N, C-alpha and C positions, 0 to 999 in steps of 0.2 A: 646059792641062788645069785643070779646076776641079771641086770637089765640087758636084753638082747635087741630090743627095738623101741624106738621112740617116735611117735607121730605128733606133729604140731600143726594146727590150722589156725591162722590169724593170731599167732602168739608173737607179740612184740614185733621184731623185724622179719619174722618168717610168715609169709602168706600161706605156704603149705610145704611141709618137709616130712619125709619118712627116712629115718636113719636106722640102718642095721648096725648094731654096735658089736664089734668083735670082742673076743675074750679080753684083749688088752687094747685100749684105745688112747690115743693122744690127740688132744684138741689144739691144733696149731693153725693160726690164720692171722691176717693183718688186723690192726686196730679197727674197732667199730664194725666187725664182720658178723657178730652175733654169738661169740663164744660164751660170754656171760649170760646172755639170754637163753641159750641152750641149757646151761647148768641151772639157771633159775627155774626152768620148766620142771626139772627133776626135783628141785627143792619145793616147788609149788605142790607137786603131788604128795610129797612128804608132809608139807604143812597142812594139807586138807585132812590128813588122817591122824596127826599126832594129838596126843592128849591135851586138851585145853585149846585146840585149834579149831579146825573146821573150814568149810568153804568160804563163809563170810569173812572170817579172820584172815585167811590166806589171800583173799582178793583185796579187801579194803584196808585192814590194819597193816598188813605186811607189804602190800604192793601199791597202795594208793588208789585203788579202784579199777574198774573195767577199762577206763580210758587210758590208763597207764600200761595195761596189758595188751589190749587189742591192737593188731597190726593196722597202721594208718592206711594201708592199701586195701583194707576190707571194706568193700562197697556193697555188693549185692548180698553177700552172706556175712553178717556181722557176728555170728556165733563163734565162740572160741572153743577149740577142741584140743584136749591133751590125751594121748594114748600111750600105753606102755605095755610091753611084754617082758615077763621075767622068766628066765629059763632055770631049770633045776641043775644039780651037779652033773647030770648026764647030758646036759645041753639040750634038753627037751623043753618045749614050752610048758611052764607050770602054772602061770597066772597071767591073765590079760585084763586090763582095765582101760576103759575109755570114758571120758567125761566131756560132755558138750554143755556149755553154759553161756548165758548172756545176762544182761541187766534188765531189771524190771523197775518200774516206778520212774519218778521224775522229781525234780527239785532236789534240795539238799537232804531233807529228812527222810525221804521215802525210797532211797536207793537200796536195792538189795539184789543179790545174785539169784537167778533162777536156773535150775538144772533143766536142760532141754532133753538130754539123753545121757543115760548112764548104763553101762554094761561091762 
């Protein structure tokens, strides 16, 4: 199984990006272009499902909160979306997951992530 597509909306420096990932991919670009942010989106999806993790842990403990994740260009739609398609060994879509979330609450003690859509 391999990741064949990654979709990010309002993720760090990406306002919106859909990437078809070929069988072998190399990420090469100049400094501060988003290479690490792209890889962090994949790590984020892993962190939400790993044992002892979860969405709150992935957002707050590991990444410092919604304000550290959300794209600064997100004005009218502040929801963050991560999506992934995984293909099987025959290169057919096997599994697809999309998560849209935002922040709920205010102040220091009441911040938490709310899931807007998940499919």
